[in-house]
C-alpha positions as CSV (number, residue, x, y, z in Angstrom):
1,M,90.5,50.2,182.8
2,H,88.5,51.6,185.7
3,T,87.7,55.2,186.2
4,Q,87.8,56.3,189.9
5,R,84.9,58.5,190.8
6,E,84.5,60.8,193.7
7,Q,80.9,61.2,195.0
8,I,79.1,63.4,192.6
9,I,75.7,65.0,193.1
10,M,73.5,65.3,190.0
11,K,70.1,66.5,189.0
12,A,67.4,63.9,188.4
13,L,63.6,63.7,188.0
14,V,62.4,61.5,190.8
15,Y,59.0,59.8,190.6
16,Q,57.8,60.1,194.2
17,A,54.3,58.7,193.9
18,P,51.4,58.6,191.4
19,W,51.1,62.0,189.8
20,Q,54.2,63.3,191.7
21,M,57.6,63.9,190.0
22,T,60.2,66.4,191.3
23,L,63.6,67.7,190.3
24,E,66.1,66.6,193.0
25,D,69.7,66.5,193.8
26,V,70.7,62.9,194.1
27,P,74.0,60.9,194.2
28,A,75.3,60.1,190.7
29,P,75.5,56.4,189.9
30,T,78.7,54.3,190.4
31,P,79.4,51.7,187.7
32,Q,79.8,48.0,188.7
33,A,82.0,45.6,186.8
34,G,81.2,45.7,183.1
35,E,79.2,48.9,183.4
36,V,79.7,52.5,182.3
37,V,78.3,55.8,183.4
38,I,76.8,57.9,180.6
39,A,76.2,61.6,180.8
40,V,72.7,61.9,179.3
41,K,72.4,64.3,176.3
42,A,68.8,63.6,175.3
43,V,66.0,61.4,176.6
44,G,62.5,60.9,175.4
45,I,59.3,60.7,177.4
46,C,57.7,57.4,176.5
47,G,54.0,56.6,176.8
48,S,54.9,53.9,179.2
49,D,56.5,56.5,181.4
50,V,53.3,58.5,181.4
51,H,51.2,55.5,182.3
52,G,53.8,54.7,185.0
53,Y,53.6,58.2,186.3
54,T,49.8,57.8,186.9
55,G,50.4,54.5,188.7
56,S,48.1,52.7,186.3
57,T,50.5,50.0,185.2
58,G,52.4,49.1,188.3
59,R,55.7,49.0,186.4
60,R,57.3,52.0,188.1
61,T,58.1,51.7,191.8
62,P,58.5,55.0,193.6
63,P,60.8,56.6,194.5
64,M,62.7,56.0,191.3
65,I,64.1,57.7,188.2
66,M,62.3,56.8,184.9
67,G,63.6,57.2,181.4
68,H,64.8,54.6,178.9
69,E,65.0,56.3,175.5
70,F,68.3,58.2,175.5
71,S,71.7,59.0,174.1
72,G,74.8,60.4,175.7
73,V,78.6,60.4,176.4
74,V,80.5,57.8,178.4
75,V,82.1,59.5,181.4
76,A,83.2,56.7,183.7
77,L,84.0,53.0,183.5
78,G,83.6,50.1,185.8
79,E,86.0,47.3,186.3
80,G,86.8,45.2,183.2
81,V,85.1,47.4,180.6
82,Q,86.6,46.6,177.2
83,R,84.2,48.1,174.7
84,A,84.0,51.7,175.7
85,Q,86.2,54.7,176.6
86,P,85.4,58.0,178.3
87,G,84.3,60.4,175.6
88,D,82.5,57.8,173.5
89,E,79.2,59.1,172.0
90,V,76.7,56.3,172.4
91,I,73.1,55.2,172.1
92,A,72.1,52.7,174.7
93,S,69.6,49.9,174.7
94,P,67.8,50.0,178.0
95,I,67.7,46.2,178.5
96,F,70.4,44.7,180.7
97,P,71.9,41.5,179.4
98,F,70.8,39.1,182.1
99,G,67.6,37.7,183.6
100,G,65.4,34.8,182.5
101,V,62.1,34.9,180.6
102,G,59.9,37.6,182.0
103,Q,62.8,38.8,184.2
104,R,64.4,41.4,182.0
105,R,66.0,44.3,183.9
106,V,65.2,47.6,182.1
107,L,66.5,51.0,182.8
108,G,63.8,53.3,184.2
109,V,61.3,50.4,184.8
110,F,60.2,49.0,188.2
111,D,63.1,50.1,190.4
112,T,66.1,50.3,188.0
113,P,67.3,53.9,187.8
114,G,66.8,55.4,184.3
115,A,67.9,58.4,182.2
116,F,65.7,61.2,183.4
117,A,68.9,62.4,185.1
118,E,72.2,64.0,184.3
119,Q,73.9,60.5,184.4
120,V,72.8,56.9,184.1
121,V,74.5,53.5,184.4
122,A,74.4,50.9,181.6
123,H,76.2,47.7,180.8
124,E,78.9,48.0,178.1
125,S,77.1,45.4,176.0
126,M,74.1,47.8,175.8
127,L,76.0,50.4,173.9
128,L,76.2,51.3,170.2
129,P,78.2,54.2,168.7
130,K,76.2,57.2,167.8
131,P,76.7,58.0,164.1
132,G,78.3,61.4,163.9
133,H,75.7,63.0,161.7
134,V,72.8,61.9,163.9
135,S,71.7,64.4,166.5
136,W,71.3,63.6,170.2
137,R,67.5,63.9,170.0
138,Q,67.4,61.7,166.9
139,A,69.6,59.1,168.6
140,A,67.1,59.0,171.5
141,M,64.5,57.8,169.1
142,A,66.3,54.5,168.5
143,E,64.7,52.7,171.4
144,P,61.0,53.4,170.4
145,L,61.9,52.7,166.7
146,A,63.4,49.3,167.8
147,V,60.1,48.5,169.4
148,A,58.3,49.3,166.2
149,L,60.7,47.3,164.1
150,H,60.3,44.3,166.4
151,A,56.5,44.5,166.1
152,V,56.8,44.6,162.3
153,N,59.3,41.7,162.4
154,R,56.7,39.7,164.2
155,T,54.0,40.4,161.6
156,P,53.6,38.8,158.2
157,I,53.0,41.9,156.0
158,P,52.3,40.9,152.4
159,L,54.3,42.9,149.8
160,M,52.1,45.9,149.0
161,G,49.5,44.6,151.6
162,A,47.0,46.7,153.4
163,V,48.0,47.6,157.0
164,A,46.1,49.4,159.7
165,I,47.6,50.9,162.9
166,V,45.3,51.7,165.8
167,G,46.8,54.5,167.7
168,A,48.9,57.4,166.2
169,G,51.2,58.0,169.2
170,T,55.0,57.7,168.9
171,I,55.0,53.9,168.6
172,G,52.1,53.8,166.2
173,L,53.7,56.4,163.9
174,L,57.1,54.6,164.0
175,T,55.3,51.3,163.3
176,M,53.8,53.0,160.2
177,M,57.3,53.9,159.0
178,A,58.6,50.4,159.8
179,A,55.7,48.8,158.0
180,R,56.5,50.9,154.9
181,L,60.2,49.7,155.1
182,A,58.8,46.1,155.2
183,G,56.9,46.5,152.0
184,A,53.4,47.6,153.1
185,G,51.3,49.1,150.3
186,K,48.4,51.0,151.8
187,I,48.7,52.1,155.5
188,I,45.7,53.3,157.5
189,M,46.0,55.1,160.8
190,T,43.2,55.5,163.4
191,D,43.1,57.7,166.5
192,L,41.0,60.1,168.5
193,S,43.3,63.0,168.1
194,P,43.0,65.3,165.1
195,H,46.5,66.6,165.7
196,R,48.1,63.1,165.8
197,L,46.2,62.1,162.7
198,E,47.5,65.2,160.9
199,M,51.0,64.1,161.9
200,A,50.3,60.6,160.5
201,E,49.3,62.2,157.2
202,E,52.4,64.3,157.1
203,L,54.5,61.2,157.7
204,G,52.9,59.3,154.9
205,A,49.7,57.5,156.0
206,D,47.5,56.8,153.0
207,L,44.2,57.1,155.0
208,T,43.6,58.5,158.5
209,I,40.4,57.9,160.4
210,N,39.2,59.9,163.5
211,V,37.2,57.3,165.4
212,N,35.1,60.0,167.0
213,E,33.9,61.0,163.6
214,R,33.7,57.8,161.6
215,D,33.2,54.1,162.3
216,P,36.7,52.8,161.6
217,A,35.5,49.3,160.7
218,Q,33.1,50.5,158.1
219,A,35.5,53.1,156.7
220,I,38.2,50.5,156.3
221,L,35.9,48.0,154.8
222,D,34.9,50.6,152.3
223,Y,38.5,51.5,151.6
224,T,39.5,47.8,151.1
225,G,36.6,46.7,148.9
226,G,34.8,45.0,151.8
227,I,37.7,42.8,152.7
228,G,39.6,44.5,155.6
229,V,43.3,44.9,156.1
230,D,45.8,42.1,155.8
231,C,47.2,42.9,159.2
232,A,46.6,45.4,162.0
233,F,48.7,46.7,164.8
234,E,47.2,47.7,168.1
235,A,49.3,50.5,169.6
236,V,47.2,51.7,172.5
237,G,46.6,48.8,174.9
238,I,42.9,49.1,175.9
239,T,39.8,47.1,175.1
240,P,38.2,49.4,172.5
241,A,41.4,49.6,170.6
242,V,42.0,45.9,170.6
243,Q,38.4,45.2,169.5
244,Q,38.8,47.7,166.7
245,A,42.0,46.1,165.5
246,H,40.2,42.7,165.3
247,K,37.2,44.1,163.5
248,I,39.1,45.8,160.7
249,T,41.3,42.8,159.9
250,R,40.3,40.4,157.1
251,N,39.4,36.7,157.7
252,N,42.7,34.8,158.2
253,G,44.4,38.0,158.8
254,H,47.0,38.9,161.5
255,V,46.7,41.2,164.5
256,T,49.8,42.3,166.5
257,W,49.3,43.8,170.0
258,I,51.9,46.4,170.9
259,G,49.9,48.4,173.4
260,N,50.7,47.5,177.0
261,S,48.4,49.6,179.2
262,A,45.4,47.7,180.6
263,R,46.3,44.3,182.2
264,M,42.9,42.8,181.4
265,I,40.8,43.5,178.2
266,E,37.7,42.0,176.7
267,V,38.0,40.1,173.4
268,D,35.3,38.4,171.3
269,M,36.8,34.9,171.2
270,Q,34.2,33.7,168.7
271,E,35.3,36.4,166.3
272,V,39.0,35.3,166.6
273,V,38.0,31.6,166.2
274,A,35.4,31.8,163.5
275,R,37.3,34.3,161.4
276,E,40.6,32.5,162.0
277,L,42.5,35.6,163.1
278,T,46.1,35.2,164.3
279,V,46.8,37.3,167.3
280,A,50.4,37.9,168.5
281,G,51.9,39.9,171.3
282,T,55.1,41.9,170.9
283,Y,57.2,43.3,173.7
284,G,60.3,45.5,173.5
285,F,62.9,44.2,170.9
286,G,65.6,41.7,170.3
287,S,68.1,42.1,167.5
288,E,66.3,45.2,166.1
289,F,68.1,47.8,168.2
290,P,71.1,48.0,165.9
291,L,68.7,48.0,162.9
292,A,67.0,51.0,164.4
293,V,70.3,52.9,164.7
294,Q,71.0,52.0,161.0
295,A,67.6,53.1,159.9
296,I,68.0,56.5,161.7
297,A,71.5,57.0,160.2
298,S,70.2,56.2,156.7
299,G,67.9,59.3,156.8
300,R,65.0,57.3,155.3
301,L,62.8,58.0,158.3
302,S,61.3,61.4,159.0
303,L,61.8,61.6,162.8
304,D,62.2,65.3,163.4
305,P,58.5,66.3,162.9
306,M,57.5,63.9,165.7
307,M,59.8,65.6,168.3
308,E,57.4,68.5,168.8
309,R,58.9,69.7,172.1
310,V,62.6,69.7,173.0
311,V,62.9,71.1,176.5
312,P,65.3,71.1,179.5
313,L,65.2,68.3,182.1
314,E,63.6,70.6,184.7
315,E,60.5,71.0,182.5
316,G,60.0,67.2,182.5
317,P,57.5,67.1,185.4
318,R,55.2,69.7,183.7
319,Y,55.1,67.9,180.4
320,M,54.7,64.5,182.1
321,D,51.7,65.9,184.0
322,D,50.2,67.5,180.9
323,L,50.5,64.3,178.9
324,A,49.0,62.2,181.7
325,A,46.1,64.6,182.2
326,H,45.5,64.7,178.4
327,R,46.0,68.5,178.4
328,T,48.2,68.1,175.3
329,D,48.5,65.5,172.5
330,I,52.0,66.3,171.6
331,V,53.5,63.3,169.9
332,K,57.0,63.3,171.4
333,V,58.7,65.3,174.1
334,I,62.5,65.1,174.3
335,L,64.4,66.3,177.3
336,E,67.8,67.7,176.5
337,L,70.6,68.2,179.0
């Protein structure tokens, strides 16, 4: 079945240049073979979008439409689509099903149009049904939760082990929840933001450390009887955070890097070698996206407190700018359409 579409004009947030994003009227997308058009209902602002907005990462090519954490309704079909019908309520993985290693095409990244718009195109294989009892905004959290689940899947967390997470942003907080699902005992969160650390406590952290007020390495050594944590997650992506994650991990422990901000960082190689640390990178997700939808549908995760602002699409540029300029430390902004 193929849905014929007349030319439609839609509203979209267009990233024009570093620190410039505007609400524009643009042509709505047309699906190619195997693709569908989705009317976006909710889309989250990701930390990577904020870094892309400042131009610091080079992974957003203006002019373009960002946005990759979303849910919505199928409104049009390309040729040959078998798995979807107009009216389907869906959650979409942002990763297109082609491209070799290091060549993944991702919605809202580089120059692929994303979901900061009234409509977006996705391949039919990227779609999962939205459970009826899950809200649009909760459904939009499936993508960042899948990132956290993937990071935890890459990490050998001992049953009832001690885990530390450096960075209490959305990914850090979701990683805390995922680590708990995977059997972590004590979970420690570190950050610079009192507000985000309060959120971490609300969501179940056993210990929170403001690194502006306490030396996290010493505090964690004290908390773990001088041993350090079994494994640490770095969820910021800058040198001080990586160095902190290594220092707080016990000898023979495991460190997983999730943060993806700075291209180059400084690491004490002798520390990694002499203390036999295992360091692993984690990027995006693989088979974890359906698991994220299942986890949200189960009700076992407390996602609603994290979504501190739910605002219309047109307010996106203001919140993007506030987040980039550190005028706010809101954990998660969701744009609803």
